[in-house]
N, C-alpha and C positions, 0 to 999 in steps of 0.2 A: 218513536213515532210522534210523541208529544212535541219534541224539539222541532221536527220538520213541519208539523202543523203550525207551530208558532212562526217559523220562518215563512211559511206560505202566507199567513195572515199579514206579516210584516211587509213582504214583498208585493202583495196585492196593491198596497198604497204607494210604496216606494218606487217600484220599477214597472208597474203594469197599468194602473188606472188611467193616467194621462195619455199614455200611448194607445190604450184600447179606445178611449174616447175619440182621439184623432183618427184612428183607423175606421171607427164606426161612422164618423162624420164624412170621411172620404167615400165610403160605400154609399152613404146617403146622397151625395152630390153627383155620383156617376151618371144617373139618368138625366141630369141637367145638360150634359154635353155629349152623351152617347145614348142613343135610343135603345130601349130594352123591350119594346113591344114588337110582336109578330116577327121575331128574328128566326132565321133558319140556323142550322148547326154551325156553319162557318162564321156567320155574323155573331152568333153567341160566343164563339171562341174568342173573337176579337175583344168583346166586352170583358170577358173573364180573364183571359191571359194578359191583356195589355193594360187593364185598369184595376180589376179586383186583386190581381196578384201583387200590386204595389203595397198591399197591407203587410206583406212580409218585411219590406224595408222599414215601414213605420213602426212595427212592433218589435222586430228583432235587433235592429241596428243599435238603439240606445241602451241596451241592457247593462252596459258597464258604467253608465252615467252616474249612478249613486256613489260609486267609489271615487268620483272626481272631487267629492266633498271630503276633505281630510278627516273630519270628525267621524263621518260614517265609515270611511276606509279603516281608520284605527279601531273603531268598534268592531267591524267585521273581522279584522285580523286577530282581534283578541278572543274571538269565539272559538270553541273547540270544533265546531262544524267546518269542514274544509270549504274553501271558496268555490271549489268545483261543485260541491253539493248545492250551494246557494245559486250558482249560475244555472245548474240543471233545473232547479225549481223555476227560475225566471224563464228559461227557455220553454219549459213545459207550459207555463201560463201563456206565453206568447203564441206558441204553436197551436194550442187548443183554440185560442181566440181567432187566429188566422183561419183555421178550419171552419169555425162557426160562422165567421163573417162571409167567407166564400160560399158556404152552404146557403146562408141567408140571401146572398146576392143571386145565386142560382135559383132558389125557390121564388124569389121576387120576379125574376125574368120569366119563369114558367107560369106564374100567375098572370103575367102580361101576354100570355099566348106565344111565348117563344119556345121553340122545339129543338131539343138536343138531348143526347144521352147523359142524364144528370150525374150518375156515379162516375162515369169516365171523365167528364168535364170538371167536376169538383176535384177529383183526385189529380188530374193533370194540372189544374190551376194551382192547387196546393203545392205541387212539386216545383212549379215556377216560383211561387211566393217563397217557398222554403229556400231555394237556391239563392234568390236575390237577397233574402234576409240574412242568410249565412255569409254571403259576400260582405254585406255591411257589418255584420257582427264581427267577422274576422278582421276587416279593415280597421274598425274602431278598437277592437281588443288588442291588436298587435301594434298599432301606431299611437294609441291613446289620444287620437285626434278625431273628434266627432265629425268634423267637416269631411275628412277622408272617408269616414265610415259611410256617409251618405253619397259622396261623390263616386266611389268605385262602383257600387251596384247601379247607380243611375247612368254612369258612363257605359257600363255593360249593356244595360237595357236599351240605351239609344243606339249602340252599335248593332244590336240585334234588329232594331226597327229599321235602320237605314241600310244595312248590308245583308240582312237575312242570315242564313246559315253558312255563308261563304267562308267566314273566318272562325266560327265557333264550333262547327261540326255537330257532334252529338250533343253539345251543350246549348243548342238552339232553344230559346225560351218559348217560341210561339208555334210549336209544331201541331197543336190541335187543329188550327185553322187549315193545315195541309192534310189532315186526316191521319197523322202519325202520332203514336203514343210512346214509341221506343225512347225518344229523347228524354221523356219524363223520368225514366229509371236512371239515366245518367245524371240528371239534375239532382235527384234524391241522393244518389251516391256521392256526388260532388259536394253537396251541402253537408252531408255527414262528415266527410273528410275535413272540410273547412272548420266545422265545429270542434271536432276532436283535436285538430291541430291547434286551434286557438286555446282551448281549455288546457291542453298539454303545456303549451308555452307559458300561459299565465300561472299554472301550478309550479312550473320550474322557477319562474320569477319570484313567486311568493316564498318558496323555500330558501332562496338565496337571501 
């Protein structure tokens, strides 16, 4: 337990703080270009799914970045704690932060007299953020190219915006605005598969 608490403290600064600050700033500027006052449920879904959900990309995509520094990579590989354990700690920090920021955005909107089912919308927005973040995490982890890590989820996001569910089916990102929650279960499942695949491949690479 002491070992993992030490890793948690180490990764708070190494792989979380800057990303969390950027995501918080993003949440803070959303009202500057998207109104959050007096919204009904469909309009609230737009703000949450299309803007607040981008925190998943901000927080999850760059989690492999510390290992790009050779000294840090060698240090981490010299530890007895598996890299998978380190990544799980980073993912936990990122996902808790995503959830807190989405909840904060939803609470802020309700304070501004917007009306929507809070638990359903927070959970649905988190599912969208989780899937987008998992896409970025997998793209970066498997390619070792941060640019690809950001490009893939953003391309998927834009495809959903401009073509709707026509090509993505159950993995449509913005279903809350249409009154549907079923797609969110698919997004959660897809995100979990992406994370497991990435962690599995990275562990195999480490053992080689």
